[in-house]
C-alpha positions in Angstrom: 91.4 186.6 -200.3 93.8 186.8 -203.0 93.8 183.6 -205.7 97.2 182.3 -204.4 96.8 183.5 -200.6 97.7 180.6 -198.6 100.0 178.8 -201.1 103.6 178.7 -201.1 105.3 181.2 -203.4 108.5 180.7 -205.4 110.6 183.4 -207.0 111.0 183.9 -210.8 114.5 182.9 -210.5 114.3 180.0 -208.0 115.6 177.0 -208.7 114.2 173.5 -208.7 116.7 171.1 -206.6 115.3 167.9 -204.7 116.3 165.1 -203.6 114.3 161.7 -204.7 114.7 157.9 -204.2 115.7 156.3 -207.8 113.0 153.3 -208.6 113.7 151.0 -211.7 111.0 152.4 -214.6 110.1 148.6 -214.1 108.4 149.3 -210.8 106.1 151.6 -211.6 102.9 150.1 -210.9 100.6 152.4 -212.2 101.7 151.2 -215.8 101.0 148.2 -217.4 104.1 147.9 -219.9 107.2 149.5 -218.7 109.3 148.4 -221.8 108.4 150.9 -224.0 109.5 153.7 -221.4 112.5 152.1 -219.8 114.7 153.4 -222.2 116.4 156.3 -223.0 116.8 159.0 -220.4 113.1 160.2 -219.5 111.8 160.1 -215.6 108.7 159.9 -213.9 108.0 162.3 -211.2 105.2 162.8 -208.9 103.0 165.5 -209.2 104.0 167.7 -206.5 107.3 168.3 -208.3 104.8 169.5 -211.5 103.3 171.8 -208.7 106.5 173.8 -207.7 107.7 173.8 -211.1 104.4 175.1 -212.9 105.6 178.2 -210.7 109.1 179.1 -211.8 110.3 180.9 -214.9 112.0 177.5 -216.4 112.5 176.7 -220.2 110.5 174.0 -221.3 111.3 171.6 -222.5 112.5 170.8 -218.9 115.9 169.4 -218.5 117.8 168.4 -215.1 120.6 167.8 -213.8 120.9 164.6 -212.2 123.4 162.6 -209.6 123.9 160.5 -206.7 122.8 162.3 -203.7 124.9 160.6 -201.3 128.1 158.3 -201.1 131.6 159.2 -201.1 134.0 159.9 -204.1 133.0 161.4 -207.3 130.0 161.1 -208.4 128.6 160.8 -212.0 126.0 163.7 -213.0 124.1 163.2 -216.3 121.2 165.3 -217.1 117.0 164.0 -218.1 113.9 165.2 -218.9 110.4 164.6 -217.3 108.3 162.0 -219.4 105.3 162.1 -216.6 104.5 163.4 -213.5 102.6 160.3 -212.3 105.5 159.2 -210.0 104.3 158.4 -206.0 105.4 160.7 -203.8 109.0 161.5 -202.8 109.7 158.7 -206.0 111.7 159.2 -209.0 111.2 156.5 -211.9 114.3 156.4 -214.3 115.0 154.0 -217.0 117.5 151.2 -216.3 120.5 152.5 -218.8 119.8 155.6 -216.4 120.9 153.6 -213.2 124.0 152.1 -214.8 125.4 155.6 -216.2 124.7 157.0 -212.6 126.0 154.1 -210.4 122.8 153.6 -208.4 121.9 150.6 -206.2 119.2 148.8 -208.4 117.8 146.6 -206.0 118.3 148.5 -202.5 117.3 151.9 -204.0 119.6 155.5 -203.8 119.0 158.5 -204.1 119.4 161.2 -206.7 119.2 165.0 -206.5 117.6 166.8 -209.5 118.6 170.4 -210.2 116.6 172.3 -213.1 119.0 173.5 -215.8 119.0 175.1 -219.6 120.9 173.3 -222.2 121.9 174.4 -225.5 121.0 172.6 -228.7 123.0 169.9 -229.9 124.9 170.5 -232.9 127.6 167.3 -233.1 127.7 164.0 -231.4 130.6 161.6 -231.2 129.9 157.7 -230.2 132.3 155.4 -229.8 130.9 151.7 -229.8 132.6 149.6 -226.6 132.7 146.3 -229.0 133.2 145.8 -232.8 129.9 143.5 -233.0 127.9 147.4 -233.4 130.2 147.3 -236.8 129.7 143.7 -237.6 126.9 142.5 -236.8 124.3 145.8 -237.0 122.8 146.2 -240.5 122.5 150.0 -240.6 124.1 151.4 -237.7 123.2 155.0 -238.2 119.8 154.4 -238.5 119.0 152.0 -235.8 120.9 155.0 -233.9 118.6 157.6 -235.2 115.6 155.4 -233.8 117.6 154.7 -230.3 117.7 158.3 -229.9 114.0 159.4 -230.0 113.9 158.1 -226.5 116.6 161.0 -225.0 116.0 164.4 -224.8 119.2 165.6 -224.2 122.7 164.0 -224.1 125.8 163.7 -221.7 129.7 163.3 -222.4 130.2 160.3 -220.3 127.2 158.6 -220.8 126.5 154.7 -222.3 123.6 154.6 -224.5 122.1 151.0 -225.2 120.7 150.0 -228.4 118.4 147.0 -228.6 118.3 145.6 -232.1 117.2 141.8 -232.1 116.9 140.9 -229.2 120.4 142.0 -228.2 121.7 145.0 -226.6 124.5 147.3 -228.1 126.7 149.8 -225.8 127.5 153.3 -227.5 129.6 155.9 -225.2 129.2 159.4 -225.7 133.1 161.0 -226.1 132.0 164.4 -228.1 129.6 166.8 -227.9 129.1 170.4 -229.2 128.7 173.2 -228.6 128.9 171.7 -224.4 129.4 168.7 -222.8 125.5 168.2 -222.3 123.4 169.2 -224.7 119.6 169.1 -226.0 118.5 167.0 -229.2 115.0 168.2 -229.3 114.1 169.6 -232.3 117.5 169.6 -233.4 119.3 168.9 -236.5 122.9 167.0 -234.9 125.5 165.6 -237.2 126.8 162.1 -236.1 130.1 160.6 -236.2 131.1 156.6 -235.0 134.7 156.8 -233.4 136.6 152.8 -234.2 135.3 150.6 -231.2 137.3 150.3 -228.2 138.0 146.4 -228.5 138.6 147.5 -232.5 142.9 146.4 -232.1 141.7 143.1 -229.9 139.6 141.8 -233.1 142.1 143.2 -235.6 144.9 140.9 -234.1 142.3 137.7 -233.5 141.4 138.3 -237.2 145.2 138.3 -238.2 146.1 135.5 -236.1 143.0 132.9 -237.4 144.0 134.1 -240.6 148.0 133.1 -240.6 146.4 129.8 -238.7 144.0 128.8 -241.8 147.2 129.7 -244.3 149.7 127.8 -242.1 147.1 124.5 -242.2 146.7 125.2 -246.0 150.4 125.3 -246.3 150.6 121.9 -244.3 148.2 120.0 -246.2 149.6 121.3 -249.9 153.2 120.1 -248.6 151.9 117.1 -247.6 150.5 116.4 -251.0 153.7 117.3 -253.0 156.1 116.3 -250.9 154.7 112.4 -250.4 157.0 111.0 -253.5 160.2 111.6 -251.7 159.4 109.5 -248.6 161.8 106.7 -249.0 160.8 103.0 -248.5 161.5 101.8 -245.1 162.2 98.2 -246.2 165.8 97.2 -247.9 165.3 96.1 -251.8 166.6 92.2 -252.5 166.7 91.1 -255.9 165.2 87.5 -256.0 166.8 84.8 -257.5 166.4 83.9 -261.3 164.6 80.6 -262.0 165.5 78.2 -264.2 162.6 76.8 -266.7 163.0 74.2 -269.4 161.9 74.9 -273.0 162.1 72.9 -276.5 164.4 73.9 -279.3 162.1 74.3 -282.6 164.4 72.8 -285.2 165.6 69.4 -283.4 163.2 69.3 -280.3 165.9 69.4 -277.5 165.2 70.7 -274.3 167.1 73.6 -273.0 167.7 75.5 -270.3 166.3 79.4 -270.4 166.1 81.9 -267.2 162.8 84.2 -267.1 162.8 86.3 -264.3 159.4 87.2 -262.9 158.2 90.8 -262.0 157.0 90.7 -258.5 155.6 93.8 -256.2 154.7 94.2 -252.6 152.8 97.2 -250.8 154.2 99.4 -248.2 152.6 102.1 -246.3 154.0 105.3 -245.3 152.3 108.4 -242.9 153.3 111.7 -243.9 151.3 114.7 -242.8 147.5 114.3 -242.4 147.5 111.4 -244.8 148.3 107.6 -244.8 150.0 106.5 -248.2 149.6 103.1 -249.7 152.3 101.9 -252.2 153.2 99.6 -254.4 156.7 98.6 -254.7 158.7 97.3 -257.4 160.8 94.2 -255.6 163.3 94.3 -258.7 164.0 97.9 -259.0 162.7 99.4 -256.0 160.3 102.0 -258.0 157.5 103.1 -256.0 153.7 104.0 -257.4 151.0 105.2 -255.0 147.8 102.9 -255.3 145.8 105.1 -252.7 145.8 108.1 -250.2 143.9 107.7 -246.9 143.3 110.4 -244.3 145.8 109.7 -241.5 142.3 108.1 -239.2 140.7 106.0 -241.3 140.5 102.4 -241.1 143.0 99.6 -242.1 143.0 99.5 -245.8 146.0 97.2 -246.4 147.3 94.2 -244.3 150.9 95.7 -245.7 151.6 92.3 -247.1 152.9 91.8 -250.3 151.0 89.7 -253.1 152.8 88.3 -256.8 151.0 90.1 -259.8 151.6 88.2 -262.6 
């Protein structure tokens, strides 16, 4: 009997085209820790897939197109590679980011179709962050991206990459690739560029609005301090009646009447902007002098009653 007798034979040009139930990578019971492999786009396939692929004349490393096998409307297509052949029969384990890209049901499990493909080596990729946080919060975006791409075997235009750093996730969309819309990034040097974040316009508008508000607050505070002297007193100034005082002439010791006017003051209060100003007012001339400036909400420091200062 020939060595391969009784075994299924595949033509040299045969194509791998199979449907699997898509299950999240975290459901892989045979792996104690799935967090290390629950990133990127490398999947787990069953042993039967390896047996079928080994009889085919395919390019290594193995690359596959993957898309949802059922459902109405346009189905998103992506690409992936295989990490291990350790999944249960009829099942493919996918990283959660891949399931999100394909629009798969994580709870009830969807079905996907895998077809082996040959992808050219990538030369150029452009990524666009969804949020300005990727620019403002990450210390070195390019280095962090390069580290993340180690979990990817290929890139597909339109896919979203999840960048995890310091317990937070940042999303990048693949918006441009060369030489095609799907490329391999294994053992190749690829030039990377970043497009402005999608929310840059909203972020800049919010920053400008915040700066304008700060400037308005500063201007109001400065105006309060500079213009308080222009506030007029709220009470009328009344001149007191001069009081007569008796004295003695030195030459003849006779009594004489002289007039002596005492300078009297009172306190006034005025609220200007954010501050409450306390004035000392000359009753005779109406001149005012600031003796205290308090915040508007502070407790009352003066009763408003005047006292004579001798």
